[in-house]
Structure formats: structure tokens, C-alpha cells
N, C-alpha and C positions, 0 to 999 in steps of 0.2 A: 476482579484478579487485572494485572497491568500485564500489554502485552507487549514483550519488547522483541525487537529486530534485533539479533547479534550475526555479526559478521564474523567469522573464526575458520580460518582456513583447514584447519585441525579439531574438531570436535565430533565423536568424545575424544578426550586426550589417549595419545600414543606415546608419542618420542618427545615433541616438542614443549619445552619447560612453560611457554605461555598459554598453551591450551589446558594443559595441567593448573596454569594457574587461576584462567577462567573458569575453569570446571568448579575450584574450590570456591570460588566466590557465588556460584548461583546453584550449585548442585542443594543446598541447604533449602533455598527458598521458594517458599511456599506460596507468597503471595503474588508472582508471577507468571505469566505464559508466556515459553521464549518459542519463536518462527528463527531458524537457525541455516544458513546456510555455509557447507562444511563440501571438502573433498570425500569425509566420512560418512559414516550412519551408523548410529547405534545398533546392535543385533536386536534388544529389544527396545523397545518405544517406549519411555515415559508420557504419561501426557501430557506433560507438563512440557517437553521438550521436539518440537515440532523441528524435524532434521531433513532441510534439501539436501540432498545430495549432489554437488555439481563435477560432471567429470573432470578427473583431473589430466586435461588434455596439455600437449608440447611441455612436458613432465621434464625435457630436458632441456628446453630453452627458459631457462631463470624467469626473465624477465616478461618474454611471450605468455607463459604461463599464470604470471601474474596479472597481466591484461587480463587475460581471458577470464579469469576468478571475478575482476573486480566488477568487469562488463555483465558478467552472467548474475553478479547478487543484487546488481542496479537492478538490474530485470525482473529480479524474483521479488524485488522489495517491496513488501508487501503498503496498503495505503494508510492502513485501520490500526497502525501501531501506536503506542501511548511514549515511547523510548526507541533510540537506535544505540546500541553499542559496536566498536568497533574492535576487535580485538588484534593485538599485536601493528605492526606498521603499516602490513597489506590491509586488515581488518580495520584500521581506524581511515585510511586514506579511504577505502572506501564507502565506510559511514558518511564521512565527511561530502561525500558526493550525492550520496542520500539525502541525508540534511538539508544540503542545498536546493534538492528536489522537490522532497516532501516535508520540508520544515517544519520539520518533527524535533525535541530535543536529543541531542548526541552527546554521550560520555565515550572520549576513546583510553584506549588501556597501551601504553606506552611502558615498555621495560627495562628501556635501555635507549642509550642515543649516543653509544659506541660507534656505529657506522659515520658518525659525524665526526670523529674527535682525532685528530692526527696525532701518529704515536702508538694510536691502540686498533684503529681500522687498516687494513686490510685494502680498502677501494683508491681508486686515486682523486685526484682533485675534480673531475668531471660527474664519477658519482656519486661523489659527496656533494658535487654543489645540484645535482638535482635532486637527492635525498635530502637536502636541505629547504628545497621550497617544498617538497612533501610535508615537512615535519612542519613547515609554517601551512602549509595550508590547512593540515588536519587541525593545529593548537586556532587557527583563524574561526574555525568553526566548530568547534569545538564547545558545550556548556560546560561541561566538567573533563579535565584530562588526572586519570588514577594510575599512578608511580606507585612503586612498591615498596622504595625508600628517601630517606631525604637525600642520599646521595644521586639520586636520578633526576630528583627536582631540581639539585644544584646545579647540575650538569645541565639540565634544561634551561637555566635560569641564565648561565653562564653565556649558553650560546645565542639564546634568540632575547635575553632581557628581561627585567625584572616583572613587567605589566604580566608575560604569560604564566608568572609564580602566581598570580590571584587566581586563576582556574585552575591550579593542581591540585588533588587531595592525595597526601601519601596514608596507603593502607597496605600493611603487611599483607603476603600470600596464607591464606587459611591452609593447616597441614593438618591430616589424621594418618594413621599408620592403618595399612590398609588390610586386610585376609591374605594371609600367603601361604605357602605351599611350603613344608620343611626341606632343607638340602641338608642331608648327612655329613657333617664336618670329615674330613679326612683325619686320619689318628694322627696324634701329636704335634701337627701344622696351627701354624701360628698364621692366619689371613689378615694381608693389608687389603682397602678395598679402596677402588675409585671407580667412580661411574659419571655418566655424561661423555656428548657424542665427541668420537676421536676426531680432534682439529688443533691447528698449530696453538692455540693458546690456551691449552689446558695443561700446556707446559709438564706433558709427561715424561720428556726425558731426563728432568730436574729429580723428580720422583724416581726414577729404577737408577738415577746413578746413584743419588742416594741410597735406593734399597739394596745394592750393590755394596755398600758400606756396612749397612744392618746386616748382613748374610755373613759379614765376618763377625761379628757376635751374636748373633742369636740362630740357633739352628731352627730348619724347618721352615724358614719362611716363604710364602707366596703372596705375591701381588696378584690379584684377581680384578682385571681392566674389563667394566660392563659398559658399552654404549658402543652404538652406531657408528662406524666409519662415516667419516662426515667430507674430509680430506684424506683421501687414498697415497695421495704422496707422502703427505705425512705419518700416516699408518705405517708404510713402508720404511721410513726410515727409522720410525720409533722399534720395529721385528728386526730392524739392523742392528740399532742399538744392543738390543738385547741380545742377539747374539756377538755384537764383540765382546760383552762384558762377560760372559759366559752365563748368562742369566736363563736361557733357555727354562731349566728346572724349576724355575723360581718365578717365571711371568707365566699366566693366562689367559690369554685373551677369550672372555664368555661372550664378546658380540653383543646383539641387541637384545636386552627383555624387555614386556610390557611394563607399562607403572602400576599398573592393578591388572589380575587376573584371575578369577577363582577357578579355572581350568586347569592354569599352569604354572611355572614360576615366575614371580615375578619380582620386582628389585627388594622389595620387602623381603623376601627370601635371601638376599645375598647380602641386604644390612646384618638380618639374624646371626648368620652363617661367622661375620669378621670379625676381628679383635680390635683394628684400630680401623677408622678411613679417612681418607686423603682426601685433600683438595690443593692441588698444584700450580692453579691457575695462575700467568703473570699478567694477563689484560683485563682490562676494568672486566667485571659482572654485574649485571641488573640483579642480580638475587644469584642463591645459592637454596634451592630446595632441597637441593639432597644432602647438605648441612644440617638443616632441620630435620628432616626424616629422620636420618640417621643419631640426629641425637633422639630424638623420641624413643627411637631402639633403643637408647640407652649406650649409645657406643662412642667412644671416645674420639675427638677428630682433631687431626693434624693438618693446617693450611696456611695459608700466607696471608700478610697482613692485608691486602686487597681484601682477602670475605671477609678480615674481622672489619672494615670501615661499612659493610655492609649492615652490619649489626644483627644477623644473623648466628654468631656465637660471639665468645666472651673470653677473658681468661681463666674462668673456671673450667667452661666445656671443651676446652682446645688449646694445644699446644701452638701456638704463633711462630712462623717465621717470615724471615723476607722473600721475597719472587727472587728465581732465579738463584736460589741459594741449596745446593746439593746435599753441600756436606750439614749443614743448620737442618734439613728436612731429613737426613737419614739419621742423627741424632736425636730429635725429636721422637720419630720411629721408633728408633732402639730404645728409648728412654719408656715409652708406653708397654710394649713387649715385655722388658724386662719386670716391671712393677704392674702388678696384677691388683693390687691395692689402687694404686692411681689409677688406672682404668676403670675400674669400680667407683672411684669417686668421682671421678667426670663423667661418667656415665651417668648418672644419678643426675649431677647438677646438671647435663643437658638435658635429661625428662622434664627437670624443673623448668628450665630456660625454654622448653619447648611448647610450655602451656601459654607463652604469650603470642601464641601462634594458634591457638585453637581454633578450628574452623567454622563451628556455628557463630561464632563471636565476632567474628572476620563477616562472617556471611551478613550477617546483621548489620553492620556499619556498611556494608556496600548494598543492604538492602537502603538503608536511609538516605544512603548518595543518590540511587534511582529515584526514589519519591519525593525527596527533594527537588531533584532536577527538574522532574515534571509538574511540579505544586510550580518552581519560577517563571516557568514555561508559560502556565495556564495564567498566571499573574500579570504576566506582559501586556 
């Protein structure tokens, strides 16, 4: 059994897509034992996952908190690990530092480079410059960088050059449906669901404006918004828009719900109850787990062409609309709500498409990446 040192600020997963992705790669593995540094600790510890909880100090101070986590992870890094895995930006930067000191093979996990892209990132030039240096350090010290889509690989090559591309392996994120508690669906309601952290790049204003058009043609429509409030100013803006459009009775803010939980409602409880699932993003996305999960639950999807570029939906599983196009989004939602046969057809196609992201098959490929990385290091 190989000993792996995993650095992931969130493990086990709760809200972060990166932690959910990491869990999908390693959860089925039987040939590895993981020593993990994280802000969280499982309620019940699996013998394969030894989690060292790091106190989440300086939480209000983003960069100081990240620096604290990095220092503590380096200090807690085991000497006898066979491989290091760094999850997302902070975990991968920390892993690269440990690689320098421990001289162990290192796999970085990079889900997007949005923060480096003008027109996508909300960061200023100084922050983008610093982050560029951080990514360069990560790629320089990585034996392999695993990304989830070809688009992310292309973005990295566009920024850092073709030589970096030689180190990149593309591996989709594995997905499975979790056990969930049932929600009693309100009688005669048509439920449109969207899920994800409430922040500007989610484009909720275009979804809500589109919903206004839908309510004129379809009775008893409700939009349920599941997700933590990431950007409070944006959240207040969306609430004001709902009120301005007179949609208070049609829009429900559910708040954060866990990705998986046997004790309470989780995200799959909400997939189960909805008629249509919507992703209205207009900024680049590294991935969209929610689209695959909703597809596996047999739900038709309405989403923007940015999401189609990621390969998680296609024209059989989703109605694709242009970004920032409220009218097109409203028409697509209306079309599905008015046509139960189309909803069923697209839902069945989604289940079939979801098989391409089978968690067991993806995990086997990830295991092969780990084993090959270790072997190459041993022969050098």
C-alpha cells in the first residue's frame, strides 16, 4: 500500500467543488493510504484516511489564512510518503514547497486558471502577477498536473507555453449519486433549480429575468436557489431584482446544503425534486459537477455555451443558450416546462451521458497516474 500525503484545505468535502472532486478521485482507491492536512476532520475516520486538522485561524484574512495553512502543512508533512498530492491552488503551492524539501514525486490538481485571465478574473494586475508566479512554481515542481477538462489544459498552455502541456494529464471528475432524503414536492408546482455559491459569475440576474418571462406562460413556477452566499453585495443585488420584478412568490433562497449527508437533506434531495436544472454562468468555469449530477438524476438542463465547452453537457442533455441572454434562457426554461416528453427524453440522455463520468472508472485512471508518477521517480 502506497503512502500519499494529500494537502487539501477542505477534506472531507462540504462546499468546495475542488474538495468534492478530490474525494471522487481517491475515495474508491484501495491501494493507497492517505495522510491529509485539512481544516476539517471526518466524524468517522476511515483507516485509509488519516486527517490532521489544522485550526482555521485568521479566517477573515484570506491571504494570511492561506499562509498559515501552508506553513502548518509543511511542518506536518511526513518524511516517509511515497507521493505528494496538492489539491487546488493553495494545496498545490504547499505541495510544491514540500516537494522541494522532501524530494518526493508530486501531483498538482489544477481546476482552472480563471484568476489569471483578464476579463474573467476580478483580481487586479498585482494579484494576477503574484498568482502567475505561484502557478509557475507549482508547474515547475510538479511531476504531473491533473486537470479536469481539455479547456483548462488549453488555458494553461495559452498562459504558460507548450512545454507545460507535456506535464498535464486530463482526467474528468468522477461522479456518483449520493443517498438522499426525499423532499415532498409542493402540489402543482414546477420547480426550476440552480445550485452553487452565490457570486457574480453565476449570472443569476439573467436566470431571474428569464424566469419573469416564463411566469407569463407557465403557472406555478418556482426557482429554488441552493448555495452559500459568497458575495454578500451580489446577493443583496439579486434579492432587490427579485423584488423589483415582483417575483417574491416565485423565488426561494434555500441557502447552503451539504453535498452528501445521510442525516439531513443534501444537494441530491433538491435535484430529485426539480423539473429543470439551470446553470446561468457567464464567466469561465473549470468544471460543472452540478450539471453531471443533475444529469445522473435524470434532469434536463438549461445552461450557457460556456458550460457546453467543458464537455459536461451536450445538445441531447441540455438546451444551450448564449451567455447573458435572459430572453433565450427564459424561452428554454419555458420550452422544457411545457413539454414533459422532452424533459423525459433529455433526462434519459443525461443518465446515459453521465456514465462517462463513472466514479470507479475515473478513480482507476487516477490510481494509474499515481503509480506511474511514483515509478518514474524511482527510476530517475
